[in-house]
C-alpha positions as CSV (number, residue, x, y, z in Angstrom):
1,M,150.5,132.1,-14.2
2,F,148.1,133.5,-15.9
3,N,149.9,137.4,-16.7
4,E,153.5,136.1,-16.8
5,I,152.1,133.9,-20.6
6,K,150.6,136.9,-21.5
7,T,152.3,139.1,-20.8
8,G,155.1,137.0,-22.4
9,I,152.5,136.9,-25.6
10,K,152.0,140.1,-25.8
11,N,155.6,141.0,-25.7
12,E,156.1,138.8,-28.8
13,I,153.2,140.3,-31.3
14,T,155.3,143.6,-30.3
15,A,158.4,142.6,-31.4
16,E,156.0,140.9,-34.8
17,F,154.0,144.1,-35.4
18,G,155.6,147.0,-33.9
19,E,155.9,149.2,-30.0
20,E,152.2,151.6,-31.9
21,T,150.2,147.4,-32.2
22,V,147.1,148.2,-29.8
23,I,146.3,145.2,-27.5
24,Y,143.4,144.7,-25.2
25,E,143.9,141.9,-22.6
26,E,139.6,142.7,-21.4
27,N,136.9,143.7,-23.2
28,V,137.1,145.9,-26.3
29,P,136.1,149.2,-26.0
30,D,133.2,150.6,-28.3
31,D,135.4,152.9,-29.8
32,A,137.8,150.5,-30.8
33,S,140.5,151.4,-33.6
34,K,141.2,149.2,-35.6
35,P,144.0,147.5,-36.5
36,Y,144.3,145.9,-33.1
37,F,144.8,142.0,-30.8
38,T,143.1,140.7,-28.0
39,V,145.0,137.9,-25.7
40,K,142.7,136.5,-23.2
41,C,143.0,132.6,-21.1
42,E,140.1,130.7,-22.2
43,K,141.3,127.5,-20.0
44,S,142.9,126.4,-17.9
45,A,143.6,122.6,-16.4
46,C,146.0,120.6,-13.4
47,E,147.1,117.3,-13.5
48,Q,148.9,116.7,-9.8
49,K,151.7,114.9,-10.1
50,R,153.9,112.8,-6.8
51,N,156.3,115.0,-4.6
52,E,153.9,118.1,-5.5
53,R,154.5,118.5,-8.9
54,R,151.2,120.4,-10.8
55,N,151.3,120.5,-14.8
56,Y,149.3,123.3,-16.2
57,R,148.2,123.3,-20.0
58,N,146.5,127.2,-20.2
59,R,144.6,127.3,-23.7
60,F,145.1,131.4,-25.0
61,L,143.4,133.3,-27.7
62,V,144.4,135.7,-29.4
63,K,142.2,137.4,-31.9
64,Y,143.7,140.0,-34.8
65,V,140.7,142.8,-36.5
66,S,141.7,143.8,-39.7
67,A,141.9,147.5,-40.3
68,D,141.7,147.7,-44.0
69,A,138.8,147.4,-45.4
70,N,139.3,146.8,-49.6
71,K,140.9,143.3,-48.3
72,P,140.7,142.4,-45.1
73,N,140.9,138.3,-45.0
74,E,144.3,138.5,-47.1
75,D,145.5,140.8,-44.0
76,C,144.3,138.7,-41.6
77,Q,145.9,135.9,-43.1
78,E,148.8,137.9,-44.0
79,K,149.1,138.7,-40.0
80,A,148.0,134.4,-39.3
81,E,151.5,133.5,-40.9
82,S,153.2,135.6,-38.2
83,L,150.6,135.0,-35.1
84,L,151.8,131.5,-36.1
85,F,155.6,132.0,-36.4
86,A,156.3,134.3,-33.7
87,L,153.7,131.9,-30.5
88,E,155.9,129.7,-31.7
89,S,158.1,130.1,-28.6
90,I,157.8,132.9,-25.7
91,T,159.7,134.3,-23.0
92,T,158.3,134.5,-19.6
93,A,158.7,134.2,-15.8
94,Y,158.9,130.4,-16.4
95,G,162.1,130.8,-18.8
96,L,160.6,129.6,-22.7
97,L,157.9,128.6,-23.0
98,R,156.4,126.6,-26.4
99,G,153.6,127.4,-27.7
100,T,151.5,123.7,-28.5
101,D,147.7,122.2,-30.3
102,M,148.2,126.2,-32.5
103,E,145.2,126.4,-33.9
104,L,144.0,129.3,-36.5
105,S,140.8,129.8,-37.0
106,M,139.9,133.1,-39.8
107,G,136.0,135.2,-39.5
108,E,135.1,138.1,-42.2
109,G,137.7,140.6,-41.2
110,E,139.8,138.8,-37.8
111,V,142.0,135.6,-37.4
112,T,141.7,133.6,-34.6
113,L,145.1,131.9,-32.6
114,G,144.8,129.6,-29.8
115,V,147.3,127.6,-28.9
116,N,148.5,125.5,-25.3
117,Y,151.2,126.7,-22.7
118,N,151.9,124.5,-20.3
119,V,153.9,124.9,-17.2
120,S,155.1,122.2,-15.0
121,L,155.4,123.8,-11.3
122,Y,156.9,122.3,-7.6
123,Q,154.4,123.2,-4.6
124,T,157.2,124.0,-2.4
125,K,156.2,123.5,1.8
126,A,158.1,125.1,4.4
127,E,159.3,121.8,6.6
128,A,159.8,121.7,10.1
129,D,163.6,121.1,11.2
130,I,162.4,117.1,12.6
131,M,165.7,117.1,13.9
132,S,166.4,119.1,16.4
133,K,164.3,118.0,18.3
134,L,165.0,114.6,18.7
135,E,166.6,112.8,22.4
136,L,167.5,109.8,22.0
137,Q,167.5,107.7,24.9
138,G,169.2,104.1,25.0
139,E,170.0,100.7,27.9
140,I,172.7,99.6,27.7
141,F,173.7,96.6,30.3
142,G,170.1,97.7,32.1
143,K,171.8,101.4,32.9
144,T,169.9,104.3,30.4
145,S,172.1,106.9,29.3
146,D,170.9,109.9,27.5
147,F,173.6,110.6,24.4
148,A,173.0,114.0,23.8
């Protein structure tokens, strides 16, 4: 589930900022050239419901690091606005997911967007064919018979 959501986020970032956009999922190399984005799942919670339904609340952090040495905060503010609109909804293997609880935090030359993508899933189990093994016997007026 996490990889599908991360792929959806990366696809939206690429669509908004271009194919040459650098996006990291794990550790950023020390020699990474700026600007770049990072995408990671901060936390996930599962709430079990009736009928094998589960609601997953997934919190993702998307960070942008600016390359503009003269006006890094101005560049971050522009990217923050674009990120808010781009990640409002993403397309995943689960269909269209809407981003909720979006929060921006600005730092010197970087901006971090926190966004929730909630997914409801049904857990399916293979069920035994009980009716095919059922035998019915009955008694009518003291006589036993098999019903087939």
